[in-house]
Steps between C-alpha positions, in 0.01 A plus 500: 500500500404644167370419160510676170358423160369170375763284669423613856229425751230671293436652160369849435582848393452615860811515717483540876813575701478406867725392782389232744654312786418128470606247761547131439403278795521125537651214693849365433561328165170597335677668208529866605852526356385339176215754476745786552733350238204471259418870562858592421497293178174665392655840576734468205211410264240752613687798639394401850683655790530270800689598813569211734541587867657222701511656844157458656386692807200292611166685488666820379561352157145404419287735708521766231516265201262564212495137397570161647590173332415209731682190374454137591633181344225276357712197602535611863182503710667684790589792274133544407375461855715793615329733248211553746740626765685718249175657382383565857832666575472715188150614595621594848800705393473600135312759295127458468515515121753260361504285191561148626562200279521140615743304287528123506848439365655187347208409273761312297499240784136396459572135588621604846204731573388521865276808471194472277443788259134509602593546866746779427252674268235477774740657752578779254133569426408499869773759567452707181845412366619470144599137443734327254695180490832550327833342431762764567758255370332449161312831487155339474228758582762737644415787265126454562546512877718811488266670253204445734698634796614807305147566376368488856779729623426758231125480567549557871727795430277658235160427649594471864284189517636147526237315296485689170646345187635656184502390143773239464614681187658782704877512503636550848843627595591452860827559679494324834683319774465137589599399850521143612418447867488140611202381704701492821608860447143627493430443869 
């Protein structure tokens, strides 16, 4: 993932080139493919480089990941409930310092909501996760979520600490891989 100039995920004269492995984890039909498609569409606008890896080798694919996108569907309670298990599994097998974002997808289906925003935000705060609700289909909050993830990734890399933040005016260029394990493939 990358951004450049005023149209990307940040605005600044500073340019940071980094490469990160980011995995995308979520239950079936939560919108992982739509998120990947949105990344690919943004690639053409921002100069982002996204490599999609479809063959997943269980723990091997996320144990050395720099970042993790945990995705649930706000209209599917079960998909949110499995986030606890996914997070426990990540903590058991993954790097100690990862940027992890919890994304509630399908915010465009507010009338069918089964997971309260307040509950998801509380889960994210309790577990020190970045949190956004997005619509990958419509693009709502997508750029904000990715910008926060990229900022955290760069901060971890530059400061070697997971909780520092940078000025949101920094432009970040990141070339990375997104892998898409399904929940059942994690165990």
